All heavy atoms as an XYZ file, in Angstrom:
745
protein
N       0.946     -1.168     -0.062
C      -0.009     -0.021      0.144
C       0.867      1.242     -0.062
O       1.694      1.312      0.884
C      -0.882     -0.024      1.314
C      -1.772      1.264      1.260
C      -1.763     -1.284      1.300
N       0.806      2.066     -1.042
C       1.660      3.225     -1.163
C       0.994      4.388     -0.381
O      -0.244      4.765     -0.638
C       1.810      3.552     -2.711
C       2.879      4.769     -2.953
C       4.164      4.392     -2.512
C       2.765      5.017     -4.452
N       1.720      4.932      0.465
C       1.320      6.104      1.414
C       2.093      7.283      0.947
O       3.251      7.352      0.818
C       1.589      5.734      2.868
C       1.088      4.430      3.410
C       1.563      4.240      4.837
C      -0.526      4.450      3.305
N       1.215      8.321      0.563
C       1.830      9.630      0.241
C       1.115     10.703      0.872
O      -0.235     10.641      0.902
C       1.722      9.711     -1.349
C       2.576     10.921     -1.955
C       2.572     10.891     -3.436
N       3.343     11.892     -3.958
C       3.359     12.403     -5.205
N       2.666     11.717     -6.134
N       4.128     13.362     -5.600
N       1.667     11.872      1.032
C       1.114     13.038      1.737
C      -0.027     13.517      0.732
O       0.153     13.694     -0.598
C       2.161     14.082      1.905
C       1.570     15.359      2.539
O       1.369     15.453      3.691
O       1.232     16.334      1.695
N      -1.160     13.758      1.303
C      -2.352     14.189      0.402
C      -2.064     15.394     -0.375
O      -2.459     15.538     -1.538
C      -3.609     14.333      1.298
C      -4.845     14.845      0.562
C      -5.222     13.746     -0.442
C      -5.985     14.944      1.621
N      -1.323     16.317      0.178
C      -1.097     17.584     -0.495
C      -0.148     17.364     -1.686
O      -0.295     17.990     -2.777
C      -0.478     18.630      0.481
C      -1.373     19.123      1.551
S      -2.989     19.773      0.896
C      -2.491     21.301      0.113
N       0.799     16.320     -1.558
C       1.565     15.924     -2.726
C       0.802     15.329     -3.745
O       1.062     15.432     -4.972
C       2.664     15.094     -2.245
C       3.812     15.773     -1.322
O       3.793     17.078     -1.428
O       4.505     15.183     -0.626
N      -0.164     14.456     -3.403
C      -0.981     13.893     -4.343
C      -1.827     14.859     -5.157
O      -1.867     14.879     -6.423
C      -2.058     12.924     -3.690
C      -3.059     12.319     -4.540
C      -1.206     11.639     -3.006
N      -2.380     15.883     -4.403
C      -3.259     16.914     -5.105
C      -2.236     17.724     -6.034
O      -2.718     18.194     -7.078
C      -3.881     17.755     -4.041
C      -4.960     17.069     -3.238
C      -5.531     17.943     -2.218
C      -6.017     16.341     -4.156
N      -1.086     18.032     -5.457
C      -0.167     18.851     -6.482
C       0.164     17.983     -7.697
O       0.224     18.549     -8.809
C       1.073     19.082     -5.643
N       0.296     16.682     -7.617
C       0.537     15.810     -8.726
C      -0.593     15.973     -9.690
O      -0.487     15.853    -10.981
C       0.879     14.357     -8.291
O       2.153     14.323     -7.733
N      -1.822     15.714     -9.193
C      -2.990     15.888    -10.058
C      -3.029     17.177    -10.701
O      -3.428     17.178    -11.968
C      -4.377     15.700     -9.163
C      -4.770     14.336     -9.081
C      -4.577     13.513     -8.091
C      -5.568     13.794    -10.185
C      -5.088     12.252     -7.972
C      -5.987     12.476    -10.075
C      -5.787     11.655     -9.172
O      -6.202     10.476     -9.061
N      -2.705     18.279    -10.046
C      -2.651     19.574    -10.625
C      -1.708     19.717    -11.736
O      -1.988     20.240    -12.865
C      -2.384     20.748     -9.687
C      -3.591     20.974     -8.662
S      -3.140     22.036     -7.383
C      -3.106     23.587     -8.301
N      -0.514     19.223    -11.505
C       0.518     19.141    -12.642
C      -0.018     18.291    -13.745
O       0.185     18.664    -14.977
C       1.764     18.646    -12.078
C       2.856     18.646    -13.047
C       4.274     18.109    -12.535
O       4.398     17.839    -11.298
N       5.222     17.978    -13.471
N      -0.599     17.133    -13.481
C      -1.019     16.246    -14.634
C      -2.140     16.938    -15.501
O      -2.028     16.831    -16.680
C      -1.534     14.858    -13.998
C      -2.146     14.075    -14.831
C      -1.661     13.328    -15.872
C      -3.646     13.756    -14.894
N      -2.750     12.628    -16.622
C      -3.843     12.882    -15.960
C      -4.695     14.282    -14.076
C      -5.207     12.290    -16.152
C      -5.938     13.690    -14.341
C      -6.160     12.728    -15.396
N      -3.140     17.510    -14.826
C      -4.268     17.945    -15.653
C      -3.838     19.360    -16.348
O      -4.345     19.656    -17.300
C      -5.536     17.975    -14.944
C      -5.753     19.011    -13.793
C      -5.592     20.385    -13.937
C      -5.991     18.421    -12.526
C      -5.786     21.173    -12.895
C      -6.206     19.289    -11.390
C      -6.103     20.664    -11.642
O      -6.225     21.529    -10.511
N      -2.867     19.991    -15.821
C      -2.271     21.279    -16.419
C      -1.509     20.900    -17.626
O      -1.630     21.459    -18.693
C      -1.524     22.034    -15.438
O      -2.297     22.384    -14.294
C      -0.867     23.268    -16.046
N      -0.752     19.694    -17.578
C       0.140     19.464    -18.640
C      -0.536     18.573    -19.717
O      -0.104     18.492    -20.879
C       1.320     18.632    -18.213
C       2.175     19.505    -17.359
C       3.369     18.793    -16.678
O       3.460     17.449    -16.838
O       4.183     19.261    -16.075
N      -1.795     18.115    -19.333
C      -2.538     17.161    -20.252
C      -3.901     17.666    -20.370
O      -4.889     17.280    -19.751
C      -2.649     15.813    -19.660
C      -1.219     15.040    -19.733
O      -0.671     14.775    -20.633
N      -0.686     15.121    -18.389
N      -4.207     18.569    -21.432
C      -5.510     19.132    -21.648
C      -6.594     18.060    -21.948
O      -7.744     18.403    -21.675
C      -5.301     19.995    -22.926
C      -3.938     20.084    -23.214
C      -3.164     18.982    -22.486
N      -6.201     16.932    -22.246
C      -7.165     15.801    -22.493
C      -7.544     14.990    -21.234
O      -8.252     13.943    -21.428
C      -6.766     14.906    -23.684
C      -6.754     15.675    -24.981
O      -7.550     16.484    -25.214
N      -5.838     15.312    -25.933
N      -6.887     15.320    -20.132
C      -7.251     14.647    -18.930
C      -8.641     14.618    -18.577
O      -9.422     15.554    -18.890
C      -6.405     15.161    -17.787
O      -6.772     16.365    -17.382
N      -9.200     13.565    -17.841
C     -10.529     13.533    -17.635
C     -11.144     14.717    -16.862
O     -12.336     15.143    -17.054
C     -10.936     12.253    -16.952
C     -10.576     12.164    -15.381
C     -11.374     12.576    -14.485
C      -9.284     11.700    -15.129
C     -11.050     12.542    -13.160
C      -8.924     11.721    -13.724
C      -9.788     12.101    -12.771
N     -10.403     15.370    -15.933
C     -10.853     16.459    -15.163
C     -11.057     17.658    -16.059
O     -11.899     18.556    -15.767
C     -10.021     16.825    -13.975
C     -10.058     15.664    -12.974
C      -8.562     17.200    -14.376
N     -10.467     17.744    -17.192
C     -10.605     18.969    -18.060
C     -11.849     18.674    -19.008
O     -12.143     19.611    -19.731
C      -9.328     19.164    -18.911
C      -8.177     19.668    -17.864
O      -8.390     20.455    -17.111
N      -6.895     19.220    -18.264
N     -12.388     17.632    -18.957
C     -13.571     17.337    -19.781
C     -14.903     17.637    -19.121
O     -15.952     17.438    -19.691
C     -13.542     15.806    -20.306
C     -12.391     15.550    -21.126
C     -12.383     14.093    -21.517
C     -11.148     13.880    -22.420
N     -11.152     12.483    -23.047
N     -14.845     18.084    -17.901
C     -16.176     18.263    -17.121
C     -16.520     19.795    -16.873
O     -17.172     20.125    -15.930
C     -16.051     17.594    -15.827
C     -16.079     16.063    -16.075
C     -14.916     15.221    -16.058
C     -17.336     15.387    -16.183
C     -14.991     13.964    -16.354
C     -17.393     13.992    -16.471
C     -16.206     13.247    -16.430
O     -16.305     11.924    -16.611
N     -15.873     20.624    -17.688
C     -16.245     22.047    -17.622
C     -15.912     22.666    -16.207
O     -16.687     23.608    -15.696
C     -17.621     22.398    -17.979
C     -17.889     21.969    -19.438
O     -17.008     22.241    -20.272
N     -19.038     21.431    -19.804
N     -14.930     22.114    -15.493
C     -14.580     22.776    -14.226
C     -13.843     24.031    -14.560
O     -12.954     24.074    -15.459
C     -13.666     21.840    -13.357
S     -14.488     20.296    -12.809
N     -14.148     25.125    -13.846
C     -13.651     26.331    -14.083
C     -12.151     26.643    -13.505
O     -11.462     27.553    -13.973
C     -14.506     27.497    -13.670
C     -16.017     27.420    -14.323
C     -16.832     28.498    -13.697
C     -18.210     28.387    -14.314
N     -19.007     27.085    -13.764
N     -11.831     26.015    -12.408
C     -10.607     26.347    -11.771
C     -10.124     25.089    -10.972
O     -10.651     24.074    -10.994
C     -10.821     27.536    -10.724
C     -11.911     27.227     -9.792
O     -12.080     26.080     -9.257
N     -12.860     28.286     -9.585
N      -8.897     25.322    -10.379
C      -8.249     24.141     -9.603
C      -9.132     23.667     -8.547
O      -9.213     22.373     -8.224
C      -6.939     24.589     -8.991
C      -5.858     24.789    -10.191
O      -5.989     24.064    -11.141
O      -4.952     25.544     -9.935
N      -9.878     24.525     -7.766
C     -10.690     24.174     -6.643
C     -11.721     23.157     -7.232
O     -12.000     22.066     -6.495
C     -11.300     25.349     -6.041
C     -12.142     24.970     -4.761
C     -12.766     26.178     -4.064
O     -12.227     27.254     -4.322
O     -13.574     25.963     -3.227
N     -12.421     23.393     -8.242
C     -13.422     22.600     -8.809
C     -12.918     21.264     -9.325
O     -13.459     20.304     -9.108
C     -14.187     23.311     -9.967
C     -15.088     24.441     -9.421
C     -15.870     25.165    -10.617
O     -15.864     24.543    -11.710
O     -16.512     26.185    -10.306
N     -11.665     21.404    -10.010
C     -11.155     20.185    -10.537
C     -10.685     19.225     -9.358
O     -10.849     18.023     -9.491
C      -9.845     20.620    -11.412
C     -10.345     21.231    -12.728
C      -9.101     21.681    -13.502
C      -9.569     22.393    -14.776
N      -8.435     22.795    -15.534
N     -10.037     19.822     -8.450
C      -9.503     19.011     -7.172
C     -10.826     18.436     -6.388
O     -10.847     17.303     -5.984
C      -8.610     19.713     -6.337
C      -7.314     19.972     -6.999
C      -6.492     20.934     -6.083
C      -6.572     18.871     -7.342
N     -11.851     19.243     -6.365
C     -13.039     18.832     -5.666
C     -13.640     17.644     -6.366
O     -14.184     16.639     -5.722
N     -13.571     17.553     -7.682
C     -14.068     16.541     -8.424
C     -13.399     15.214     -8.110
O     -13.901     14.149     -8.090
C     -14.072     16.747     -9.923
C     -14.825     15.682    -10.773
S     -14.862     16.134    -12.514
C     -13.251     15.557    -12.954
N     -11.986     15.302     -7.908
C     -11.171     14.156     -7.675
C     -11.319     13.671     -6.247
O     -11.111     12.437     -5.964
C      -9.689     14.326     -7.876
O      -9.179     15.278     -7.095
C      -9.456     14.794     -9.309
N     -11.835     14.582     -5.332
C     -11.915     14.235     -3.988
C     -13.392     13.933     -3.537
O     -13.600     13.606     -2.434
C     -11.337     15.291     -3.136
C      -9.839     15.513     -3.269
S      -9.215     16.787     -2.250
C      -9.536     15.977     -0.654
N     -14.362     14.050     -4.431
C     -15.682     13.757     -4.039
C     -15.848     12.349     -3.717
O     -14.828     11.467     -4.052
C     -16.775     14.319     -4.965
C     -16.801     13.500     -6.327
O     -16.519     12.371     -6.292
N     -17.104     14.179     -7.340
N     -16.974     11.824     -3.232
C     -17.063     10.469     -2.764
C     -16.828      9.488     -3.871
O     -16.333      8.328     -3.646
C     -18.474     10.177     -2.300
C     -18.620     10.858     -0.842
O     -17.688     11.175     -0.113
N     -19.867     11.007     -0.498
N     -16.981      9.816     -5.135
C     -16.788      8.945     -6.254
C     -15.481      9.171     -6.970
O     -15.086      8.521     -8.016
C     -17.975      8.888     -7.301
C     -19.271      8.512     -6.720
O     -19.177      7.420     -6.074
N     -20.253      9.137     -6.877
N     -14.689     10.104     -6.447
C     -13.434     10.627     -7.139
C     -12.252      9.667     -6.829
O     -12.259      9.016     -5.817
N     -11.189      9.791     -7.608
C     -10.033      8.802     -7.499
C      -9.337      9.032     -6.256
O      -9.012      8.000     -5.527
C      -9.063      9.260     -8.600
N      -9.233     10.220     -5.671
C      -8.543     10.402     -4.419
C      -9.333      9.850     -3.202
O      -8.814      9.223     -2.382
C      -8.175     11.983     -4.291
C      -7.582     12.234     -2.869
C      -7.315     12.480     -5.324
N     -10.678     10.184     -3.268
C     -11.454      9.630     -2.141
C     -11.515      8.180     -2.104
O     -11.387      7.469     -1.026
C     -12.851     10.124     -2.292
N     -11.582      7.551     -3.305
C     -11.610      6.033     -3.397
C     -10.217      5.477     -2.873
O     -10.243      4.469     -2.149
C     -11.875      5.577     -4.801
C     -13.339      5.817     -5.172
C     -13.582      5.256     -6.524
C     -15.056      5.512     -6.946
N     -15.376      4.937     -8.148
N      -9.199      6.092     -3.190
C      -7.731      5.654     -2.822
C      -7.658      5.819     -1.268
O      -7.137      4.935     -0.527
C      -6.764      6.426     -3.469
N      -8.114      6.930     -0.731
C      -8.077      7.115      0.729
C      -8.735      6.049      1.421
O      -8.509      5.568      2.523
C      -8.569      8.512      1.149
C      -7.605      9.664      0.767
C      -8.188     11.044      0.939
C      -6.301      9.486      1.551
N     -10.070      5.723      0.862
C     -10.868      4.787      1.620
C     -10.200      3.405      1.472
O     -10.267      2.619      2.468
C     -12.250      4.702      0.945
C     -13.238      3.785      1.558
C     -13.679      4.287      2.911
O     -13.573      5.490      3.199
O     -14.162      3.444      3.645
N      -9.589      3.043      0.354
C      -8.800      1.761      0.301
C      -7.768      1.671      1.282
O      -7.458      0.654      1.889
C      -8.365      1.625     -1.060
N      -6.900      2.798      1.419
C      -5.888      2.869      2.293
C      -6.416      2.634      3.787
O      -5.909      1.847      4.553
C      -5.066      4.129      2.169
C      -4.314      4.012      0.845
C      -4.046      4.387      3.316
C      -3.651      5.459      0.497
N      -7.488      3.360      4.041
C      -8.008      3.295      5.375
C      -8.320      1.872      5.642
O      -8.150      1.271      6.787
C      -9.285      4.215      5.550
C      -9.780      4.192      6.862
C     -11.078      5.271      6.985
C     -12.268      4.437      6.626
N     -13.517      5.241      6.750
N      -9.039      1.189      4.807
C      -9.457     -0.144      4.911
C      -8.270     -1.215      5.157
O      -8.371     -2.174      5.776
C     -10.416     -0.635      3.805
C     -11.817     -0.032      3.919
O     -12.192      0.410      5.036
N     -12.484      0.108      2.733
N      -7.177     -0.779      4.379
C      -5.955     -1.723      4.509
C      -5.351     -1.823      5.934
O      -4.784     -2.829      6.175
C      -4.976     -1.251      3.440
O      -4.272     -0.039      3.884
N      -5.486     -0.769      6.683
C      -5.143     -0.816      8.028
C      -5.778     -1.923      8.940
O      -5.332     -2.268      9.963
C      -5.176      0.655      8.678
C      -4.129      1.534      8.283
C      -4.472      2.491      7.417
C      -2.833      1.419      8.622
C      -3.520      3.466      6.970
C      -1.884      2.205      8.134
C      -2.236      3.366      7.368
N      -6.927     -2.354      8.448
C      -7.637     -3.455      9.104
C      -7.014     -4.809      8.801
O      -7.349     -5.872      9.404
C      -9.038     -3.491      8.634
C      -9.875     -2.309      9.211
O      -9.632     -1.761     10.263
N     -10.824     -1.749      8.347
N      -6.034     -4.871      7.876
C      -5.501     -6.148      7.433
C      -3.922     -6.012      7.407
O      -3.325     -6.242      6.306
C      -5.976     -6.495      6.085
C      -7.474     -6.621      6.006
C      -8.129     -5.496      5.525
C      -8.241     -7.670      6.423
C      -9.587     -5.538      5.517
C      -9.579     -7.736      6.483
C     -10.227     -6.654      5.991
O     -11.614     -6.709      6.078
N      -3.251     -5.665      8.560
C      -1.817     -5.482      8.527
C      -1.066     -6.829      8.172
O       0.033     -6.681      7.706
C      -1.577     -4.991      9.886
C      -2.659     -5.573     10.730
C      -3.832     -5.491      9.923
N      -1.568     -7.873      8.373
C      -0.964     -9.148      8.017
C      -0.756     -9.367      6.596
O       0.012    -10.147      6.023
C      -1.616    -10.350      8.730
C      -1.477    -10.279     10.265
O      -0.553     -9.468     10.720
O      -2.227    -10.920     10.932
N      -1.700     -8.878      5.705
C      -1.737     -9.079      4.267
C      -1.366     -7.764      3.573
O      -1.364     -7.735      2.293
C      -3.037     -9.695      3.806
C      -4.206     -8.788      4.081
C      -3.196    -11.061      4.442
C      -5.578     -9.245      3.433
N      -1.078     -6.699      4.237
C      -0.726     -5.509      3.555
C       0.764     -5.104      3.913
O       1.072     -5.183      5.132
C      -1.708     -4.328      3.969
S      -3.378     -4.679      3.187
N       1.418     -4.537      3.026
C       2.811     -4.069      3.226
C       2.575     -2.493      2.875
O       2.204     -2.046      1.798
C       3.838     -4.683      2.452
C       5.235     -4.070      2.569
N       5.829     -4.342      3.889
C       5.928     -3.297      1.859
C       7.069     -3.644      3.652
N       7.091     -3.071      2.603
N       3.056     -1.662      3.884
C       2.955     -0.212      3.790
C       4.270      0.384      3.226
O       5.309      0.085      3.859
C       2.384      0.441      4.952
C       1.050     -0.129      5.311
C       0.907     -1.207      6.193
C      -0.107      0.418      4.776
C      -0.276     -1.722      6.572
C      -1.349     -0.056      5.106
C      -1.470     -1.135      5.993
N       4.146      1.235      2.244
C       5.456      1.823      1.789
C       5.208      3.315      1.651
O       4.258      3.813      0.987
C       5.800      1.294      0.361
C       7.065      1.989     -0.275
C       6.030     -0.115      0.254
N       6.133      4.087      2.245
C       5.916      5.535      2.161
C       6.511      6.043      0.759
O       7.611      5.584      0.457
C       6.770      6.295      3.333
C       6.067      6.031      4.693
C       6.772      6.767      5.724
C       6.200      6.485      7.052
N       6.997      6.978      8.191
N       5.717      6.808      0.035
C       6.191      7.364     -1.122
C       7.708      7.919     -1.117
O       8.355      7.646     -1.972
C       5.176      8.202     -1.786
C       5.516      8.853     -3.109
C       5.231      8.184     -4.250
C       6.253     10.073     -3.186
C       5.636      8.703     -5.457
C       6.582     10.584     -4.387
C       6.182      9.928     -5.528
O       6.594     10.503     -6.727
N       7.777      8.734     -0.232
C       9.113      9.508     -0.084
C      10.238      8.506      0.078
O      11.341      8.774     -0.368
C       9.016     10.556      1.031
C       8.068     11.721      0.676
O       7.828     11.998     -0.472
O       7.596     12.292      1.726
N      10.035      7.466      0.954
C      11.099      6.453      1.030
C      11.312      5.624     -0.235
O      12.423      5.383     -0.566
C      10.661      5.463      2.184
C      10.537      6.032      3.515
O      11.233      7.153      3.763
O       9.959      5.490      4.414
N      10.274      5.384     -0.950
C      10.439      4.696     -2.246
C      11.191      5.576     -3.235
O      12.081      5.051     -3.944
C       9.091      4.399     -2.760
C       8.969      3.514     -4.130
C       9.643      2.123     -3.815
C       7.553      3.359     -4.515
N      10.926      6.848     -3.139
C      11.723      7.725     -4.075
C      13.105      7.906     -3.736
O      14.083      8.013     -4.557
C      10.971      9.099     -4.218
C      11.847     10.154     -4.964
C       9.576      8.921     -4.878
N      13.443      7.984     -2.459
C      14.764      8.376     -1.988
C      15.660      7.114     -1.825
O      16.815      7.262     -1.818
C      14.764      9.100     -0.696
O      14.032      8.443      0.374
C      14.061     10.504     -0.754
N      14.987      5.929     -1.453
C      15.763      4.715     -1.134
C      14.990      3.512     -1.888
O      14.535      2.492     -1.268
C      15.667      4.425      0.286
C      16.316      5.560      1.258
C      15.883      5.344      2.598
O      16.032      4.159      3.119
N      15.570      6.480      3.385
N      14.951      3.669     -3.230
C      14.184      2.554     -3.903
C      14.783      1.215     -3.661
O      13.886      0.307     -3.447
C      14.296      2.950     -5.421
C      15.455      3.910     -5.424
C      15.506      4.571     -4.046
N      16.028      0.978     -3.674
C      16.474     -0.348     -3.599
C      16.172     -0.988     -2.205
O      15.611     -2.140     -2.148
C      18.048     -0.399     -3.696
C      18.579     -1.713     -3.723
C      20.105     -1.780     -4.069
O      20.582     -0.850     -4.733
O      20.764     -2.727     -3.611
N      16.298     -0.240     -1.144
C      15.992     -0.677      0.117
C      14.455     -0.991      0.267
O      14.052     -1.962      0.851
C      16.272      0.372      1.226
C      15.996      0.087      2.637
C      16.401      1.170      3.634
O      17.198      2.045      3.263
N      15.906      1.024      4.771
N      13.653     -0.118     -0.276
C      12.192     -0.339     -0.192
C      11.783     -1.485     -0.992
O      10.867     -2.261     -0.614
C      11.423      1.015     -0.635
C      11.637      2.168      0.357
C      11.051      1.681      1.751
O      10.010      1.216      1.966
O      11.924      2.115      2.666
N      12.397     -1.626     -2.176
C      12.059     -2.837     -2.994
C      12.336     -4.138     -2.326
O      11.698     -5.170     -2.450
C      12.567     -2.741     -4.444
C      11.632     -1.976     -5.269
C      11.946     -0.690     -5.729
C      10.388     -2.400     -5.778
C      11.146      0.028     -6.531
C       9.572     -1.736     -6.473
C       9.920     -0.462     -6.954
N      13.507     -4.167     -1.585
C      13.859     -5.310     -0.829
C      12.903     -5.623      0.258
O      12.648     -6.764      0.472
C      15.268     -4.982     -0.230
C      16.413     -5.175     -1.192
C      17.766     -4.961     -0.472
C      18.951     -5.050     -1.500
N      20.255     -4.828     -0.980
N      12.328     -4.625      0.900
C      11.322     -4.744      2.012
C      10.066     -5.393      1.314
O       9.384     -6.261      1.835
C      11.002     -3.473      2.583
C      12.029     -2.940      3.538
C      11.660     -1.656      4.106
C      12.783     -0.964      4.884
N      12.369      0.289      5.388
N       9.720     -4.798      0.151
C       8.578     -5.406     -0.526
C       8.790     -6.881     -0.930
O       8.011     -7.694     -0.688
C       8.233     -4.584     -1.785
C       7.768     -3.156     -1.404
C       7.184     -5.150     -2.629
C       7.718     -2.173     -2.532
N       9.894     -7.189     -1.518
C      10.265     -8.486     -1.846
C      10.214     -9.434     -0.624
O       9.610    -10.522     -0.599
C      11.591     -8.503     -2.522
C      12.069    -10.011     -2.869
C      11.585    -10.519     -4.041
C      12.930    -10.683     -2.070
C      11.988    -11.801     -4.315
C      13.325    -11.934     -2.403
C      12.841    -12.553     -3.514
O      13.248    -13.799     -3.733
N      10.777     -8.963      0.439
C      10.809     -9.813      1.741
C       9.310    -10.011      2.206
O       9.021    -11.136      2.708
C      11.621     -9.152      2.874
C      13.130     -9.264      2.507
O      13.623    -10.138      1.811
N      13.889     -8.328      3.059
N       8.545     -9.059      2.024
C       7.055     -9.212      2.375
C       6.394    -10.280      1.482
O       5.780    -11.192      2.107
C       6.367     -7.769      2.379
C       4.995     -8.032      2.660
C       4.507     -8.107      4.001
C       3.969     -8.058      1.676
C       3.160     -8.262      4.341
C       2.646     -8.164      1.916
C       2.172     -8.260      3.256
N       6.583    -10.081      0.274
C       5.999    -11.070     -0.699
C       6.553    -12.366     -0.444
O       5.725    -13.376     -0.460
C       6.132    -10.525     -2.079
C       5.437     -9.214     -2.316
C       5.751    -11.710     -3.046
C       5.810     -8.531     -3.669
N       7.714    -12.636     -0.228
C       8.340    -13.957     -0.218
C       8.152    -14.631      1.200
O       8.274    -15.773      1.408
C       9.843    -14.022     -0.482
O      10.511    -13.145      0.409
C      10.006    -13.570     -1.924
N       7.655    -13.860      2.168
C       7.417    -14.336      3.559
C       5.990    -15.116      3.483
O       5.690    -15.651      4.642
C       7.328    -13.210      4.619
O       6.300    -12.335      4.385
N       5.282    -15.060      2.483
C       3.946    -15.751      2.520
C       4.198    -17.082      2.326
O       3.915    -18.067      2.027
C       3.149    -15.175      1.378
C       2.415    -13.857      1.858
C       3.013    -12.626      2.131
C       1.094    -13.667      2.230
N       2.115    -11.739      2.555
C       0.903    -12.309      2.624
C       0.023    -14.524      2.077
C      -0.295    -11.845      2.911
C      -1.269    -13.987      2.484
C      -1.283    -12.615      2.863
């Protein structure tokens, strides 16, 4: 389960839809960033669904491995070894 700061996630969405005019959020006549981000965060939005999935994963710590995004970016080899060890421990 990849864990990342919510503000960083939203900033990534902003960069993505700014650089990609054909992104889905640009197809819904949203006027500004607040409306676009609101759409991704509403109950049916991608961010809200991901947050709900992460929240539920904490109920199953034996079958979930948690990886902090920043650790994956700064120490990929170490984090992939942890992931591998988790997978092979089954």
